[in-house]
C-alpha positions as CSV (number, residue, x, y, z in Angstrom):
1,X,-21.6,15.4,-16.8
2,X,-23.7,17.1,-14.2
3,X,-21.9,18.0,-10.9
4,X,-24.4,16.1,-8.8
5,X,-23.4,12.7,-10.2
6,X,-19.7,13.2,-9.3
7,X,-17.9,12.8,-6.0
8,X,-14.4,12.2,-4.8
9,X,-14.0,8.8,-3.0
10,X,-13.1,10.6,0.3
11,X,-16.6,12.0,0.5
12,X,-18.2,8.5,0.4
13,X,-19.0,7.2,3.9
14,X,-20.8,4.3,5.5
15,X,-24.0,5.3,3.8
16,X,-22.8,4.0,0.4
17,X,-21.9,0.7,-1.2
18,X,-19.3,1.0,-4.0
19,X,-19.4,-1.1,-7.2
20,X,-16.4,-1.4,-9.5
21,X,-17.0,-2.1,-13.2
22,X,-14.8,-2.8,-16.3
23,X,-16.5,-1.0,-19.2
24,X,-15.5,-1.4,-22.8
25,X,-17.2,-0.2,-26.0
26,X,-16.3,0.8,-29.5
27,X,-19.7,2.4,-30.1
28,X,-20.4,4.5,-27.0
29,X,-19.4,8.1,-28.1
30,X,-18.2,9.1,-24.6
31,X,-17.1,6.7,-21.9
32,X,-17.7,9.3,-19.2
33,X,-21.3,9.8,-20.3
34,X,-21.8,6.1,-20.4
35,X,-20.6,5.7,-16.8
36,X,-22.9,8.5,-15.8
37,X,-25.9,6.8,-17.4
38,X,-25.1,3.5,-15.6
39,X,-25.1,5.4,-12.3
40,X,-28.4,6.9,-13.1
41,X,-30.0,3.7,-14.5
42,X,-29.2,1.8,-11.3
43,X,-30.4,4.4,-8.9
44,X,-32.6,7.5,-9.0
45,X,-32.4,8.5,-12.7
46,X,-32.8,7.2,-16.2
47,X,-31.8,8.1,-19.8
48,X,-33.8,11.3,-19.8
49,X,-35.1,13.8,-17.2
50,X,-38.5,12.9,-15.7
51,X,-41.0,14.7,-13.6
52,X,-40.1,14.5,-9.9
53,X,-36.4,14.1,-10.5
54,X,-35.5,16.9,-8.3
55,X,-31.9,17.9,-7.2
56,X,-32.8,16.6,-3.7
57,X,-33.8,13.2,-5.1
58,X,-30.6,12.9,-7.1
59,X,-28.5,14.1,-4.1
60,X,-29.9,11.7,-1.6
61,X,-30.7,8.6,-3.7
62,X,-28.7,8.9,-6.9
63,X,-25.5,6.9,-7.7
64,X,-22.3,8.8,-7.4
65,X,-19.4,8.4,-9.9
66,X,-16.3,8.4,-7.7
67,X,-13.8,7.2,-10.3
68,X,-13.3,6.8,-14.0
69,X,-9.9,5.4,-15.1
70,X,-9.3,5.1,-18.8
71,X,-7.4,1.9,-19.9
72,X,-4.3,2.2,-22.1
73,X,-4.5,0.9,-25.6
74,X,-8.2,0.0,-25.6
75,X,-11.4,2.0,-25.5
76,X,-12.3,1.0,-22.0
77,X,-12.2,2.2,-18.4
78,X,-12.5,1.1,-14.8
79,X,-15.5,2.8,-13.3
80,X,-16.4,3.1,-9.6
81,X,-19.9,4.0,-8.6
82,X,-21.2,4.5,-5.1
83,X,-24.8,3.7,-4.4
84,X,-26.7,5.0,-1.3
85,X,-27.7,2.1,0.9
86,X,-30.9,3.9,1.7
87,X,-32.1,2.4,-1.6
88,X,-32.0,-1.2,-0.6
89,X,-32.0,-3.5,2.4
90,X,-29.0,-5.6,3.6
91,X,-30.1,-8.5,1.4
92,X,-28.0,-9.9,-1.5
93,X,-30.9,-10.1,-4.1
94,X,-31.6,-6.4,-3.8
95,X,-28.0,-5.4,-3.6
96,X,-27.3,-7.4,-6.8
97,X,-30.4,-6.0,-8.4
98,X,-28.8,-2.6,-7.9
99,X,-25.2,-3.2,-8.9
100,X,-25.7,-6.1,-11.4
101,X,-29.2,-5.6,-12.6
102,X,-30.1,-3.9,-15.9
103,X,-26.5,-2.7,-16.2
104,X,-25.2,-6.2,-17.0
105,X,-27.6,-6.4,-19.9
106,X,-25.3,-4.0,-21.9
107,X,-22.4,-5.2,-24.0
108,X,-19.0,-4.6,-22.5
109,X,-19.8,-4.2,-18.8
110,X,-18.4,-6.6,-16.2
111,X,-18.9,-6.2,-12.4
112,X,-15.5,-6.6,-10.9
113,X,-16.0,-6.0,-7.2
114,X,-18.3,-4.6,-4.5
115,X,-17.1,-2.7,-1.4
116,X,-19.5,-3.3,1.4
117,X,-19.9,-0.8,4.3
118,X,-19.9,-2.1,7.8
119,X,-23.6,-1.2,8.2
120,X,-24.4,-3.8,5.5
121,X,-21.9,-6.4,6.7
122,X,-23.3,-6.4,10.2
123,X,-26.6,-7.7,8.7
124,X,-25.4,-10.2,6.2
125,X,-25.1,-13.7,7.5
126,X,-21.7,-14.9,6.3
127,X,-20.4,-18.4,7.1
128,X,-21.8,-20.0,10.2
129,X,-18.5,-21.6,11.2
130,X,-15.8,-20.4,8.8
131,X,-12.2,-21.6,8.8
132,X,-11.5,-21.4,12.5
133,X,-14.8,-23.1,13.4
134,X,-14.3,-26.0,11.1
135,X,-10.7,-26.5,12.2
136,X,-11.8,-26.6,15.8
137,X,-14.6,-29.0,15.1
138,X,-12.6,-31.6,13.3
139,X,-9.3,-31.0,15.2
140,X,-7.0,-30.0,12.3
141,X,-5.1,-26.9,13.4
142,X,-2.9,-25.8,10.5
143,X,-2.6,-27.9,7.3
144,X,-4.9,-27.8,4.3
145,X,-7.9,-30.2,4.6
146,X,-8.2,-33.3,2.4
147,X,-11.4,-33.4,0.5
148,X,-13.2,-36.2,-1.4
149,X,-16.1,-36.0,-3.9
150,X,-18.0,-39.3,-3.8
151,X,-17.7,-41.2,-7.1
152,X,-19.6,-42.6,-8.9
153,X,-21.4,-39.3,-8.6
154,X,-24.9,-40.6,-9.6
155,X,-26.7,-43.9,-10.3
156,X,-25.7,-45.8,-7.2
157,X,-27.6,-46.6,-3.9
158,X,-26.7,-45.2,-0.5
159,X,-24.7,-48.3,0.4
160,X,-22.2,-47.7,-2.5
161,X,-21.8,-44.0,-1.5
162,X,-21.3,-45.0,2.1
163,X,-18.6,-47.5,1.1
164,X,-16.8,-44.8,-0.9
165,X,-17.0,-42.4,2.0
166,X,-15.5,-45.1,4.3
167,X,-12.5,-45.7,2.1
168,X,-11.8,-42.0,1.6
169,X,-12.0,-41.4,5.4
170,X,-9.7,-44.3,6.1
171,X,-7.2,-42.7,3.8
172,X,-7.4,-39.4,5.7
173,X,-10.1,-37.4,4.1
174,X,-11.3,-34.5,6.4
175,X,-14.3,-33.5,4.2
176,X,-16.4,-35.8,2.0
177,X,-19.2,-34.4,-0.2
178,X,-21.9,-35.5,-2.6
179,X,-21.5,-34.6,-6.2
180,X,-23.5,-31.5,-7.2
181,X,-25.6,-33.8,-9.5
182,X,-26.8,-35.9,-6.6
183,X,-29.6,-34.6,-4.3
184,X,-32.7,-36.7,-3.9
185,X,-33.1,-39.3,-6.6
186,X,-35.4,-42.3,-6.0
187,X,-32.4,-44.7,-5.9
188,X,-30.6,-42.6,-3.2
189,X,-32.9,-40.6,-0.9
190,X,-31.1,-37.9,1.0
191,X,-32.0,-39.2,4.5
192,X,-31.0,-42.8,3.7
193,X,-27.7,-41.7,2.1
194,X,-26.9,-39.6,5.1
195,X,-27.6,-42.3,7.5
196,X,-25.6,-44.9,5.5
197,X,-22.6,-42.6,5.2
198,X,-22.6,-41.5,8.8
199,X,-22.9,-45.2,10.0
200,X,-19.8,-46.0,8.1
201,X,-17.9,-43.0,9.5
202,X,-19.0,-43.9,13.0
203,X,-17.9,-47.5,12.5
204,X,-14.3,-46.4,11.8
205,X,-14.4,-43.7,14.5
206,X,-14.5,-40.8,12.1
207,X,-18.0,-39.3,12.6
208,X,-16.6,-36.3,14.5
209,X,-13.3,-35.8,12.6
210,X,-14.6,-36.2,9.1
211,X,-17.4,-34.0,7.7
212,X,-19.9,-35.4,5.2
213,X,-21.6,-32.6,3.3
214,X,-24.8,-34.1,2.0
215,X,-26.4,-32.2,-0.9
216,X,-29.7,-30.7,0.2
217,X,-30.3,-28.6,-2.9
218,X,-34.0,-28.5,-3.5
219,X,-37.3,-27.0,-2.3
220,X,-37.3,-25.4,1.2
221,X,-33.7,-25.7,2.1
222,X,-34.2,-25.1,5.9
223,X,-36.7,-28.0,6.1
224,X,-34.4,-30.3,4.1
225,X,-31.5,-29.3,6.3
226,X,-33.4,-30.4,9.4
227,X,-34.2,-33.7,7.8
228,X,-30.6,-34.3,7.0
229,X,-29.5,-33.3,10.5
230,X,-32.1,-35.7,12.0
231,X,-30.6,-38.4,9.8
232,X,-27.2,-37.7,11.4
233,X,-25.6,-35.2,9.0
234,X,-22.6,-33.2,10.4
235,X,-22.3,-30.9,7.3
236,X,-24.6,-29.7,4.5
237,X,-24.1,-28.8,0.9
238,X,-26.1,-26.6,-1.5
239,X,-25.7,-25.6,-5.1
240,X,-25.9,-21.9,-4.2
241,X,-26.0,-20.3,-7.7
242,X,-28.6,-22.7,-9.0
243,X,-30.8,-22.2,-5.9
244,X,-30.4,-18.4,-6.1
245,X,-28.9,-15.8,-3.7
246,X,-32.2,-15.1,-1.9
247,X,-33.0,-18.8,-1.2
248,X,-29.5,-19.5,0.1
249,X,-29.3,-16.4,2.2
250,X,-32.7,-17.0,3.7
251,X,-31.6,-20.6,4.5
252,X,-28.4,-19.5,6.3
253,X,-30.3,-16.8,8.2
254,X,-32.8,-19.5,9.3
255,X,-30.0,-21.9,10.4
256,X,-28.5,-19.1,12.4
257,X,-31.8,-18.1,14.0
258,X,-32.5,-21.6,15.1
259,X,-28.9,-22.1,16.3
260,X,-28.3,-24.9,13.9
261,X,-24.5,-24.3,13.5
262,X,-23.3,-26.7,10.8
263,X,-20.7,-26.1,8.1
264,X,-22.2,-25.5,4.7
265,X,-20.4,-26.5,1.5
266,X,-21.3,-24.3,-1.5
267,X,-21.0,-25.6,-5.0
268,X,-20.8,-23.0,-7.8
269,X,-22.7,-25.0,-10.4
270,X,-23.6,-22.7,-13.2
271,X,-21.5,-19.8,-12.1
272,X,-19.4,-20.0,-15.2
273,X,-22.1,-18.3,-17.1
274,X,-21.3,-15.2,-15.1
275,X,-17.5,-15.2,-14.9
276,X,-16.2,-16.8,-18.1
277,X,-16.7,-13.7,-20.4
278,X,-13.8,-11.2,-20.2
279,X,-16.1,-8.3,-20.9
280,X,-19.5,-9.2,-19.4
281,X,-20.9,-10.8,-16.2
282,X,-19.3,-10.9,-12.8
283,X,-15.7,-11.5,-11.9
284,X,-14.7,-14.9,-10.5
285,X,-13.3,-13.5,-7.3
286,X,-16.6,-11.7,-6.6
287,X,-19.0,-14.4,-7.7
288,X,-17.3,-17.5,-6.3
289,X,-15.4,-15.8,-3.5
290,X,-16.8,-12.7,-1.8
291,X,-20.5,-13.2,-2.6
292,X,-20.4,-16.9,-1.8
293,X,-18.8,-16.1,1.5
294,X,-21.3,-13.4,2.3
295,X,-24.2,-15.6,1.5
296,X,-23.0,-18.1,4.1
297,X,-20.9,-20.7,2.3
298,X,-18.3,-22.0,4.8
299,X,-16.7,-24.1,2.0
300,X,-17.2,-22.5,-1.4
301,X,-15.9,-24.6,-4.3
302,X,-13.6,-22.9,-6.8
303,X,-12.1,-24.6,-9.9
304,X,-8.2,-24.6,-10.1
305,X,-6.2,-22.8,-12.7
306,X,-4.8,-26.1,-13.8
307,X,-8.2,-27.6,-14.5
308,X,-10.4,-27.7,-17.6
309,X,-12.7,-24.9,-16.4
310,X,-10.8,-21.9,-17.7
311,X,-9.6,-19.9,-14.6
312,X,-6.4,-18.0,-14.9
313,X,-3.9,-18.2,-12.1
314,X,-4.7,-14.6,-11.2
315,X,-8.4,-15.2,-11.0
316,X,-7.8,-18.3,-8.9
317,X,-5.5,-16.5,-6.4
318,X,-7.8,-13.4,-6.2
319,X,-10.8,-15.6,-5.4
320,X,-8.9,-17.3,-2.6
321,X,-8.0,-13.8,-1.2
322,X,-11.7,-12.9,-1.2
323,X,-12.4,-15.9,0.9
324,X,-9.8,-15.4,3.6
325,X,-9.1,-11.6,3.7
326,X,-10.4,-9.8,6.9
327,X,-14.0,-8.5,6.3
328,X,-15.2,-7.0,9.6
329,X,-17.6,-9.4,11.3
330,X,-17.7,-11.9,8.4
331,X,-15.9,-15.2,9.1
332,X,-13.3,-16.4,6.7
333,X,-14.4,-19.1,4.2
334,X,-12.5,-22.4,3.6
335,X,-12.1,-22.1,-0.2
336,X,-12.3,-25.6,-1.7
337,X,-10.3,-26.4,-4.8
338,X,-11.8,-29.1,-6.9
339,X,-12.0,-30.1,-10.6
340,X,-9.0,-32.1,-11.8
341,X,-7.2,-32.0,-8.5
342,X,-5.0,-35.1,-7.9
343,X,-2.1,-35.9,-5.5
344,X,0.7,-34.6,-7.8
345,X,-0.9,-31.2,-7.9
346,X,-0.8,-30.6,-4.1
347,X,2.7,-28.9,-4.0
348,X,1.7,-26.5,-6.8
349,X,-1.7,-25.6,-5.1
350,X,-0.1,-25.1,-1.7
351,X,2.5,-22.8,-3.2
352,X,-0.3,-20.7,-4.6
353,X,-2.7,-20.8,-1.7
354,X,-0.9,-21.7,1.5
355,X,-2.7,-23.7,4.2
356,X,-6.1,-22.2,4.5
357,X,-7.8,-24.2,1.8
358,X,-9.4,-27.6,1.2
359,X,-7.8,-29.7,-1.6
360,X,-10.5,-31.9,-2.9
361,X,-10.5,-34.7,-5.5
362,X,-13.1,-36.9,-7.1
363,X,-11.3,-38.9,-9.8
364,X,-8.0,-38.1,-8.2
365,X,-9.1,-40.2,-5.2
366,X,-11.5,-42.7,-6.6
367,X,-9.6,-43.2,-9.8
368,X,-6.3,-44.0,-8.0
369,X,-4.8,-47.2,-9.3
370,X,-4.6,-48.6,-5.7
371,X,-8.1,-47.6,-4.7
372,X,-9.8,-44.7,-2.9
373,X,-8.2,-45.2,0.4
374,X,-4.8,-44.9,-1.3
375,X,-5.9,-41.9,-3.3
376,X,-6.8,-39.9,-0.1
377,X,-3.7,-41.2,1.6
378,X,-1.6,-39.9,-1.3
379,X,-3.1,-36.4,-1.0
380,X,-2.6,-36.3,2.8
381,X,1.0,-37.4,2.5
382,X,1.7,-34.8,-0.2
383,X,0.2,-32.1,2.1
384,X,2.2,-33.3,5.2
385,X,5.4,-33.5,3.2
386,X,4.9,-29.9,1.9
387,X,4.4,-28.8,5.5
388,X,7.7,-30.3,6.3
389,X,9.5,-28.6,3.5
390,X,9.8,-31.6,1.2
391,X,9.2,-31.5,-2.6
392,X,6.5,-33.6,-4.1
393,X,9.1,-35.9,-5.7
394,X,11.0,-36.3,-2.5
395,X,7.7,-37.1,-0.8
396,X,6.9,-39.8,-3.4
397,X,10.0,-41.7,-2.5
398,X,8.6,-42.8,0.9
399,X,5.0,-43.1,-0.1
400,X,4.0,-45.8,-2.6
401,X,0.4,-44.3,-2.9
402,X,1.8,-40.9,-3.9
403,X,4.3,-42.4,-6.3
404,X,1.6,-44.4,-8.0
405,X,-0.5,-41.3,-8.4
406,X,2.4,-39.3,-9.9
407,X,3.2,-42.2,-12.2
408,X,-0.3,-42.1,-13.6
409,X,-1.2,-38.4,-13.5
410,X,2.0,-36.4,-13.2
411,X,2.8,-33.5,-10.9
412,X,0.4,-30.6,-11.6
413,X,-3.2,-31.2,-12.7
414,X,-5.8,-31.8,-15.4
């Protein structure tokens, strides 16, 4: 390995962004040479020497290998490569093109994390409101928020969605959102659905204390957001992975520039293609946690470890940490747990995550045997009981809605 590709981490300053990879191969003859090639491919070099590849170019613009840590009992390593930020703007599509571009086309390479220098973080949008802003807006200071996913998710007119929102809000829901499958079908135009839902929330005095995140996923996000806001929206939702990092980042930048400060719910639809493989893709914590937060998702959705979407408990907790850990100027994101969540799972989820999360249910509210209002009430009661130090079974003794949910679904999740 040439000297110019190697550095010690202490020599890396604010002029570099550092990517961490898990690299595993039975066919690469030398793991060290493989890491070196990745550093070259993703910066100023390639697989062979080319004209113009001077020592000065490599020194100033080449990736620097700052750590190679062989794994015990497998032919793999953790590799850390620092990339000069002179090579790209503070813009997620180009950052990801650098650290997760051609490199992820190779078998056995998974991007685990990215360490962002403050120079980059100062220019990345991040959440418009974050945890503190949302808590202040709806008046909930400490506990986890209760979330509801409107069901039926598709195939119904705005009036049915509005009725469902009303029932969840009456039960205590703090955040209500569209399903990721619902955006702008002919039978439920976004503006009409927004107006109908907000009219019901206003009718019960919840238009300021309950957020309705209407799904604006589609062409020209900023223009669609303005139409939703004109119809009365107090929150917005976007399928951020499906839209693409650039479209979403541009949208959040535009909202910030025009001083349209509304919380944005981010659905991770399709992200499983990146994180499900153990040896390829992008880690869950990075894809659904840190990057979603940086792109501007105030409320990024993450599937629970007890659900059917395959997250391990470690992945789940690590993703939450990426949402709430201090990150210079970037606001903390309100990680939203959804996918098989139901009232009996609340104690378990709060033991893992604490209070800075949104516990959101679709079937766990709208499938409650006593109705949607009772489903939301059961989740809220479970949260409040946990805050008071009670167990879930103790809490069920004085809440018929919670007891009914536990009788049907048990005490963890699906």
